[in-house]
PAPA-941034 format. One record per atom (N, C-alpha, C, CB): residue number from 1; residue in three letters; chain; atom name; y, z, x. Coordinates in steps of 0.02 Angstrom, whole numbers. Glycine has a CB too. Layout:
N
<seq:NUM type:ALA mol:A atom:CA py:Y pz:Z px:X>
...
//
This chain:
72
<seq:1 type:UNK mol:A atom:N py:-56 pz:-1 px:48>
<seq:1 type:UNK mol:A atom:CA py:4 pz:1 px:6>
<seq:1 type:UNK mol:A atom:C py:64 pz:5 px:58>
<seq:1 type:UNK mol:A atom:CB py:1 pz:67 px:-47>
<seq:2 type:UNK mol:A atom:N py:104 pz:-40 px:28>
<seq:2 type:UNK mol:A atom:CA py:161 pz:-50 px:74>
<seq:2 type:UNK mol:A atom:C py:212 pz:8 px:71>
<seq:2 type:UNK mol:A atom:CB py:197 pz:-116 px:56>
<seq:3 type:UNK mol:A atom:N py:214 pz:30 px:3>
<seq:3 type:UNK mol:A atom:CA py:261 pz:79 px:-14>
<seq:3 type:UNK mol:A atom:C py:250 pz:153 px:30>
<seq:3 type:UNK mol:A atom:CB py:253 pz:88 px:-94>
<seq:4 type:UNK mol:A atom:N py:178 pz:158 px:32>
<seq:4 type:UNK mol:A atom:CA py:162 pz:208 px:76>
<seq:4 type:UNK mol:A atom:C py:175 pz:208 px:143>
<seq:4 type:UNK mol:A atom:CB py:108 pz:218 px:72>
<seq:5 type:UNK mol:A atom:N py:170 pz:148 px:179>
<seq:5 type:UNK mol:A atom:CA py:187 pz:140 px:234>
<seq:5 type:UNK mol:A atom:C py:265 pz:145 px:246>
<seq:5 type:UNK mol:A atom:CB py:159 pz:85 px:251>
<seq:6 type:UNK mol:A atom:N py:300 pz:123 px:203>
<seq:6 type:UNK mol:A atom:CA py:368 pz:129 px:214>
<seq:6 type:UNK mol:A atom:C py:386 pz:209 px:208>
<seq:6 type:UNK mol:A atom:CB py:407 pz:82 px:160>
<seq:7 type:UNK mol:A atom:N py:359 pz:245 px:168>
<seq:7 type:UNK mol:A atom:CA py:371 pz:308 px:168>
<seq:7 type:UNK mol:A atom:C py:349 pz:347 px:225>
<seq:7 type:UNK mol:A atom:CB py:348 pz:330 px:116>
<seq:8 type:UNK mol:A atom:N py:297 pz:329 px:259>
<seq:8 type:UNK mol:A atom:CA py:264 pz:360 px:324>
<seq:8 type:UNK mol:A atom:C py:329 pz:352 px:382>
<seq:8 type:UNK mol:A atom:CB py:185 pz:311 px:349>
<seq:9 type:UNK mol:A atom:N py:351 pz:283 px:377>
<seq:9 type:UNK mol:A atom:CA py:399 pz:263 px:428>
<seq:9 type:UNK mol:A atom:C py:473 pz:307 px:419>
<seq:9 type:UNK mol:A atom:CB py:410 pz:179 px:422>
<seq:10 type:UNK mol:A atom:N py:481 pz:311 px:354>
<seq:10 type:UNK mol:A atom:CA py:556 pz:354 px:338>
<seq:10 type:UNK mol:A atom:C py:545 pz:434 px:359>
<seq:10 type:UNK mol:A atom:CB py:579 pz:352 px:244>
<seq:11 type:UNK mol:A atom:N py:486 pz:458 px:350>
<seq:11 type:UNK mol:A atom:CA py:464 pz:521 px:370>
<seq:11 type:UNK mol:A atom:C py:477 pz:541 px:440>
<seq:11 type:UNK mol:A atom:CB py:397 pz:525 px:358>
<seq:12 type:UNK mol:A atom:N py:458 pz:483 px:481>
<seq:12 type:UNK mol:A atom:CA py:449 pz:487 px:559>
<seq:12 type:UNK mol:A atom:C py:514 pz:468 px:586>
<seq:12 type:UNK mol:A atom:CB py:390 pz:437 px:589>
<seq:13 type:UNK mol:A atom:N py:565 pz:451 px:540>
<seq:13 type:UNK mol:A atom:CA py:633 pz:428 px:579>
<seq:13 type:UNK mol:A atom:C py:661 pz:504 px:598>
<seq:13 type:UNK mol:A atom:CB py:695 pz:376 px:522>
<seq:14 type:UNK mol:A atom:N py:691 pz:490 px:644>
<seq:14 type:UNK mol:A atom:CA py:737 pz:548 px:671>
<seq:14 type:UNK mol:A atom:C py:808 pz:552 px:624>
<seq:14 type:UNK mol:A atom:CB py:759 pz:531 px:759>
<seq:15 type:UNK mol:A atom:N py:824 pz:614 px:625>
<seq:15 type:UNK mol:A atom:CA py:892 pz:636 px:588>
<seq:15 type:UNK mol:A atom:C py:936 pz:652 px:628>
<seq:15 type:UNK mol:A atom:CB py:891 pz:691 px:543>
<seq:16 type:UNK mol:A atom:N py:932 pz:656 px:694>
<seq:16 type:UNK mol:A atom:CA py:977 pz:677 px:743>
<seq:16 type:UNK mol:A atom:C py:1032 pz:614 px:746>
<seq:16 type:UNK mol:A atom:CB py:936 pz:693 px:815>
<seq:17 type:UNK mol:A atom:N py:1087 pz:642 px:750>
<seq:17 type:UNK mol:A atom:CA py:1159 pz:587 px:769>
<seq:17 type:UNK mol:A atom:C py:1163 pz:551 px:715>
<seq:17 type:UNK mol:A atom:CB py:1155 pz:530 px:836>
<seq:18 type:UNK mol:A atom:N py:1149 pz:564 px:655>
<seq:18 type:UNK mol:A atom:CA py:1163 pz:525 px:585>
<seq:18 type:UNK mol:A atom:C py:1234 pz:528 px:571>
<seq:18 type:UNK mol:A atom:CB py:1125 pz:558 px:521>
<seq:19 type:UNK mol:A atom:N py:1262 pz:478 px:556>
<seq:19 type:UNK mol:A atom:CA py:1336 pz:476 px:525>
<seq:19 type:UNK mol:A atom:C py:1328 pz:497 px:450>
<seq:19 type:UNK mol:A atom:CB py:1374 pz:396 px:531>
<seq:20 type:UNK mol:A atom:N py:1380 pz:508 px:425>
<seq:20 type:UNK mol:A atom:CA py:1376 pz:522 px:348>
<seq:20 type:UNK mol:A atom:C py:1346 pz:463 px:302>
<seq:20 type:UNK mol:A atom:CB py:1451 pz:536 px:321>
<seq:21 type:UNK mol:A atom:N py:1369 pz:404 px:326>
<seq:21 type:UNK mol:A atom:CA py:1354 pz:337 px:305>
<seq:21 type:UNK mol:A atom:C py:1284 pz:340 px:305>
<seq:21 type:UNK mol:A atom:CB py:1382 pz:281 px:347>
<seq:22 type:UNK mol:A atom:N py:1250 pz:354 px:364>
<seq:22 type:UNK mol:A atom:CA py:1178 pz:343 px:372>
<seq:22 type:UNK mol:A atom:C py:1138 pz:399 px:331>
<seq:22 type:UNK mol:A atom:CB py:1158 pz:345 px:450>
<seq:23 type:UNK mol:A atom:N py:1168 pz:457 px:323>
<seq:23 type:UNK mol:A atom:CA py:1139 pz:508 px:279>
<seq:23 type:UNK mol:A atom:C py:1141 pz:485 px:206>
<seq:23 type:UNK mol:A atom:CB py:1176 pz:575 px:285>
<seq:24 type:UNK mol:A atom:N py:1197 pz:452 px:188>
<seq:24 type:UNK mol:A atom:CA py:1190 pz:432 px:117>
<seq:24 type:UNK mol:A atom:C py:1141 pz:382 px:109>
<seq:24 type:UNK mol:A atom:CB py:1251 pz:408 px:89>
<seq:25 type:UNK mol:A atom:N py:1135 pz:325 px:152>
<seq:25 type:UNK mol:A atom:CA py:1082 pz:278 px:142>
<seq:25 type:UNK mol:A atom:C py:1016 pz:310 px:143>
<seq:25 type:UNK mol:A atom:CB py:1086 pz:226 px:191>
<seq:26 type:UNK mol:A atom:N py:1011 pz:351 px:196>
<seq:26 type:UNK mol:A atom:CA py:936 pz:382 px:197>
<seq:26 type:UNK mol:A atom:C py:910 pz:425 px:134>
<seq:26 type:UNK mol:A atom:CB py:931 pz:433 px:261>
<seq:27 type:UNK mol:A atom:N py:964 pz:453 px:99>
<seq:27 type:UNK mol:A atom:CA py:944 pz:494 px:43>
<seq:27 type:UNK mol:A atom:C py:925 pz:441 px:-8>
<seq:27 type:UNK mol:A atom:CB py:1001 pz:545 px:18>
<seq:28 type:UNK mol:A atom:N py:961 pz:390 px:-9>
<seq:28 type:UNK mol:A atom:CA py:956 pz:338 px:-69>
<seq:28 type:UNK mol:A atom:C py:890 pz:306 px:-45>
<seq:28 type:UNK mol:A atom:CB py:1025 pz:278 px:-77>
<seq:29 type:UNK mol:A atom:N py:873 pz:296 px:2>
<seq:29 type:UNK mol:A atom:CA py:803 pz:265 px:30>
<seq:29 type:UNK mol:A atom:C py:745 pz:311 px:-4>
<seq:29 type:UNK mol:A atom:CB py:798 pz:270 px:121>
<seq:30 type:UNK mol:A atom:N py:759 pz:372 px:14>
<seq:30 type:UNK mol:A atom:CA py:707 pz:426 px:3>
<seq:30 type:UNK mol:A atom:C py:694 pz:423 px:-78>
<seq:30 type:UNK mol:A atom:CB py:735 pz:506 px:31>
<seq:31 type:UNK mol:A atom:N py:755 pz:421 px:-119>
<seq:31 type:UNK mol:A atom:CA py:750 pz:426 px:-189>
<seq:31 type:UNK mol:A atom:C py:711 pz:368 px:-214>
<seq:31 type:UNK mol:A atom:CB py:816 pz:429 px:-221>
<seq:32 type:UNK mol:A atom:N py:729 pz:303 px:-188>
<seq:32 type:UNK mol:A atom:CA py:688 pz:241 px:-206>
<seq:32 type:UNK mol:A atom:C py:603 pz:245 px:-183>
<seq:32 type:UNK mol:A atom:CB py:727 pz:176 px:-165>
<seq:33 type:UNK mol:A atom:N py:596 pz:273 px:-130>
<seq:33 type:UNK mol:A atom:CA py:524 pz:287 px:-108>
<seq:33 type:UNK mol:A atom:C py:490 pz:339 px:-150>
<seq:33 type:UNK mol:A atom:CB py:521 pz:310 px:-34>
<seq:34 type:UNK mol:A atom:N py:529 pz:392 px:-174>
<seq:34 type:UNK mol:A atom:CA py:497 pz:437 px:-204>
<seq:34 type:UNK mol:A atom:C py:478 pz:412 px:-287>
<seq:34 type:UNK mol:A atom:CB py:543 pz:500 px:-197>
<seq:35 type:UNK mol:A atom:N py:524 pz:380 px:-305>
<seq:35 type:UNK mol:A atom:CA py:520 pz:352 px:-380>
<seq:35 type:UNK mol:A atom:C py:467 pz:294 px:-374>
<seq:35 type:UNK mol:A atom:CB py:600 pz:320 px:-411>
<seq:36 type:UNK mol:A atom:N py:453 pz:259 px:-327>
<seq:36 type:UNK mol:A atom:CA py:404 pz:206 px:-319>
<seq:36 type:UNK mol:A atom:C py:335 pz:239 px:-306>
<seq:36 type:UNK mol:A atom:CB py:425 pz:157 px:-259>
<seq:37 type:UNK mol:A atom:N py:333 pz:291 px:-271>
<seq:37 type:UNK mol:A atom:CA py:264 pz:319 px:-270>
<seq:37 type:UNK mol:A atom:C py:245 pz:357 px:-332>
<seq:37 type:UNK mol:A atom:CB py:256 pz:364 px:-213>
<seq:38 type:UNK mol:A atom:N py:307 pz:380 px:-361>
<seq:38 type:UNK mol:A atom:CA py:292 pz:419 px:-429>
<seq:38 type:UNK mol:A atom:C py:255 pz:373 px:-474>
<seq:38 type:UNK mol:A atom:CB py:361 pz:444 px:-469>
<seq:39 type:UNK mol:A atom:N py:271 pz:302 px:-480>
<seq:39 type:UNK mol:A atom:CA py:237 pz:252 px:-525>
<seq:39 type:UNK mol:A atom:C py:161 pz:251 px:-514>
<seq:39 type:UNK mol:A atom:CB py:265 pz:181 px:-512>
<seq:40 type:UNK mol:A atom:N py:155 pz:243 px:-450>
<seq:40 type:UNK mol:A atom:CA py:87 pz:235 px:-428>
<seq:40 type:UNK mol:A atom:C py:52 pz:296 px:-438>
<seq:40 type:UNK mol:A atom:CB py:81 pz:215 px:-358>
<seq:41 type:UNK mol:A atom:N py:75 pz:351 px:-430>
<seq:41 type:UNK mol:A atom:CA py:45 pz:415 px:-448>
<seq:41 type:UNK mol:A atom:C py:22 pz:430 px:-525>
<seq:41 type:UNK mol:A atom:CB py:96 pz:465 px:-429>
<seq:42 type:UNK mol:A atom:N py:67 pz:398 px:-574>
<seq:42 type:UNK mol:A atom:CA py:60 pz:402 px:-641>
<seq:42 type:UNK mol:A atom:C py:-15 pz:363 px:-651>
<seq:42 type:UNK mol:A atom:CB py:128 pz:368 px:-680>
<seq:43 type:UNK mol:A atom:N py:-36 pz:318 px:-616>
<seq:43 type:UNK mol:A atom:CA py:-87 pz:284 px:-626>
<seq:43 type:UNK mol:A atom:C py:-152 pz:303 px:-598>
<seq:43 type:UNK mol:A atom:CB py:-72 pz:230 px:-610>
<seq:44 type:UNK mol:A atom:N py:-145 pz:337 px:-539>
<seq:44 type:UNK mol:A atom:CA py:-198 pz:342 px:-499>
<seq:44 type:UNK mol:A atom:C py:-218 pz:439 px:-495>
<seq:44 type:UNK mol:A atom:CB py:-171 pz:301 px:-419>
<seq:45 type:UNK mol:A atom:N py:-159 pz:469 px:-503>
<seq:45 type:UNK mol:A atom:CA py:-168 pz:532 px:-500>
<seq:45 type:UNK mol:A atom:C py:-198 pz:564 px:-436>
<seq:45 type:UNK mol:A atom:CB py:-204 pz:544 px:-551>
<seq:46 type:UNK mol:A atom:N py:-176 pz:525 px:-372>
<seq:46 type:UNK mol:A atom:CA py:-204 pz:538 px:-318>
<seq:46 type:UNK mol:A atom:C py:-157 pz:612 px:-281>
<seq:46 type:UNK mol:A atom:CB py:-204 pz:464 px:-276>
<seq:47 type:UNK mol:A atom:N py:-197 pz:655 px:-260>
<seq:47 type:UNK mol:A atom:CA py:-160 pz:717 px:-231>
<seq:47 type:UNK mol:A atom:C py:-127 pz:701 px:-170>
<seq:47 type:UNK mol:A atom:CB py:-207 pz:777 px:-217>
<seq:48 type:UNK mol:A atom:N py:-148 pz:653 px:-127>
<seq:48 type:UNK mol:A atom:CA py:-120 pz:632 px:-75>
<seq:48 type:UNK mol:A atom:C py:-48 pz:608 px:-85>
<seq:48 type:UNK mol:A atom:CB py:-161 pz:585 px:-50>
<seq:49 type:UNK mol:A atom:N py:-49 pz:562 px:-138>
<seq:49 type:UNK mol:A atom:CA py:29 pz:534 px:-153>
<seq:49 type:UNK mol:A atom:C py:64 pz:595 px:-173>
<seq:49 type:UNK mol:A atom:CB py:37 pz:473 px:-218>
<seq:50 type:UNK mol:A atom:N py:54 pz:644 px:-207>
<seq:50 type:UNK mol:A atom:CA py:87 pz:702 px:-233>
<seq:50 type:UNK mol:A atom:C py:123 pz:739 px:-167>
<seq:50 type:UNK mol:A atom:CB py:31 pz:752 px:-274>
<seq:51 type:UNK mol:A atom:N py:78 pz:756 px:-119>
<seq:51 type:UNK mol:A atom:CA py:95 pz:781 px:-59>
<seq:51 type:UNK mol:A atom:C py:132 pz:741 px:-14>
<seq:51 type:UNK mol:A atom:CB py:42 pz:800 px:-31>
<seq:52 type:UNK mol:A atom:N py:128 pz:667 px:-23>
<seq:52 type:UNK mol:A atom:CA py:191 pz:633 px:11>
<seq:52 type:UNK mol:A atom:C py:253 pz:636 px:-21>
<seq:52 type:UNK mol:A atom:CB py:181 pz:563 px:21>
<seq:53 type:UNK mol:A atom:N py:252 pz:641 px:-83>
<seq:53 type:UNK mol:A atom:CA py:318 pz:646 px:-124>
<seq:53 type:UNK mol:A atom:C py:353 pz:713 px:-114>
<seq:53 type:UNK mol:A atom:CB py:304 pz:637 px:-204>
<seq:54 type:UNK mol:A atom:N py:306 pz:771 px:-102>
<seq:54 type:UNK mol:A atom:CA py:342 pz:838 px:-86>
<seq:54 type:UNK mol:A atom:C py:362 pz:830 px:-8>
<seq:54 type:UNK mol:A atom:CB py:290 pz:910 px:-99>
<seq:55 type:UNK mol:A atom:N py:334 pz:801 px:34>
<seq:55 type:UNK mol:A atom:CA py:361 pz:785 px:99>
<seq:55 type:UNK mol:A atom:C py:432 pz:755 px:101>
<seq:55 type:UNK mol:A atom:CB py:315 pz:741 px:130>
<seq:56 type:UNK mol:A atom:N py:421 pz:709 px:51>
<seq:56 type:UNK mol:A atom:CA py:491 pz:662 px:63>
<seq:56 type:UNK mol:A atom:C py:550 pz:699 px:23>
<seq:56 type:UNK mol:A atom:CB py:483 pz:574 px:31>
<seq:57 type:UNK mol:A atom:N py:529 pz:745 px:-18>
<seq:57 type:UNK mol:A atom:CA py:578 pz:777 px:-65>
<seq:57 type:UNK mol:A atom:C py:619 pz:828 px:-15>
<seq:57 type:UNK mol:A atom:CB py:537 pz:819 px:-131>
<seq:58 type:UNK mol:A atom:N py:571 pz:856 px:19>
<seq:58 type:UNK mol:A atom:CA py:593 pz:910 px:65>
<seq:58 type:UNK mol:A atom:C py:631 pz:871 px:111>
<seq:58 type:UNK mol:A atom:CB py:536 pz:953 px:100>
<seq:59 type:UNK mol:A atom:N py:625 pz:831 px:147>
<seq:59 type:UNK mol:A atom:CA py:664 pz:801 px:197>
<seq:59 type:UNK mol:A atom:C py:728 pz:771 px:165>
<seq:59 type:UNK mol:A atom:CB py:622 pz:749 px:235>
<seq:60 type:UNK mol:A atom:N py:725 pz:744 px:102>
<seq:60 type:UNK mol:A atom:CA py:786 pz:726 px:73>
<seq:60 type:UNK mol:A atom:C py:826 pz:776 px:61>
<seq:60 type:UNK mol:A atom:CB py:779 pz:695 px:20>
<seq:61 type:UNK mol:A atom:N py:802 pz:834 px:31>
<seq:61 type:UNK mol:A atom:CA py:844 pz:899 px:16>
<seq:61 type:UNK mol:A atom:C py:885 pz:928 px:86>
<seq:61 type:UNK mol:A atom:CB py:789 pz:962 px:-14>
<seq:62 type:UNK mol:A atom:N py:848 pz:918 px:139>
<seq:62 type:UNK mol:A atom:CA py:880 pz:935 px:209>
<seq:62 type:UNK mol:A atom:C py:943 pz:894 px:213>
<seq:62 type:UNK mol:A atom:CB py:831 pz:916 px:275>
<seq:63 type:UNK mol:A atom:N py:931 pz:822 px:194>
<seq:63 type:UNK mol:A atom:CA py:985 pz:775 px:213>
<seq:63 type:UNK mol:A atom:C py:1048 pz:791 px:165>
<seq:63 type:UNK mol:A atom:CB py:959 pz:696 px:206>
<seq:64 type:UNK mol:A atom:N py:1025 pz:805 px:97>
<seq:64 type:UNK mol:A atom:CA py:1084 pz:815 px:53>
<seq:64 type:UNK mol:A atom:C py:1122 pz:885 px:70>
<seq:64 type:UNK mol:A atom:CB py:1057 pz:815 px:-24>
<seq:65 type:UNK mol:A atom:N py:1074 pz:936 px:90>
<seq:65 type:UNK mol:A atom:CA py:1118 pz:993 px:103>
<seq:65 type:UNK mol:A atom:C py:1177 pz:983 px:164>
<seq:65 type:UNK mol:A atom:CB py:1070 pz:1053 px:121>
<seq:66 type:UNK mol:A atom:N py:1153 pz:943 px:210>
<seq:66 type:UNK mol:A atom:CA py:1193 pz:918 px:270>
<seq:66 type:UNK mol:A atom:C py:1252 pz:880 px:233>
<seq:66 type:UNK mol:A atom:CB py:1146 pz:865 px:324>
<seq:67 type:UNK mol:A atom:N py:1244 pz:847 px:193>
<seq:67 type:UNK mol:A atom:CA py:1299 pz:802 px:166>
<seq:67 type:UNK mol:A atom:C py:1347 pz:837 px:133>
<seq:67 type:UNK mol:A atom:CB py:1276 pz:750 px:121>
<seq:68 type:UNK mol:A atom:N py:1315 pz:891 px:92>
<seq:68 type:UNK mol:A atom:CA py:1362 pz:939 px:60>
<seq:68 type:UNK mol:A atom:C py:1398 pz:993 px:99>
<seq:68 type:UNK mol:A atom:CB py:1327 pz:973 px:11>
<seq:69 type:UNK mol:A atom:N py:1385 pz:1005 px:155>
<seq:69 type:UNK mol:A atom:CA py:1405 pz:1060 px:205>
<seq:69 type:UNK mol:A atom:C py:1363 pz:1126 px:190>
<seq:69 type:UNK mol:A atom:CB py:1487 pz:1076 px:201>
<seq:70 type:UNK mol:A atom:N py:1313 pz:1124 px:164>
<seq:70 type:UNK mol:A atom:CA py:1276 pz:1194 px:164>
<seq:70 type:UNK mol:A atom:C py:1222 pz:1196 px:217>
<seq:70 type:UNK mol:A atom:CB py:1242 pz:1211 px:92>
<seq:71 type:UNK mol:A atom:N py:1242 pz:1255 px:257>
<seq:71 type:UNK mol:A atom:CA py:1188 pz:1254 px:314>
<seq:71 type:UNK mol:A atom:C py:1147 pz:1319 px:291>
<seq:71 type:UNK mol:A atom:CB py:1222 pz:1259 px:400>
<seq:72 type:UNK mol:A atom:N py:1090 pz:1316 px:313>
<seq:72 type:UNK mol:A atom:CA py:1040 pz:1367 px:298>
<seq:72 type:UNK mol:A atom:C py:1008 pz:1380 px:364>
<seq:72 type:UNK mol:A atom:CB py:988 pz:1344 px:243>
//
């Protein structure tokens, strides 16, 4: 599946030295990937897809926290 390959590439990408524009683009890409994987998950109910969506969501939330200026 191509979307899973894209998701794994996105997860492996480095977040260091990202500009604000890069963070926005990355967050939108993550949303697109999550929604795409969710469509496949609805049909297959594969737990590995759910785990992948959880990882994508966690990284996306870190990026969005940085965009909003909230540090934890």
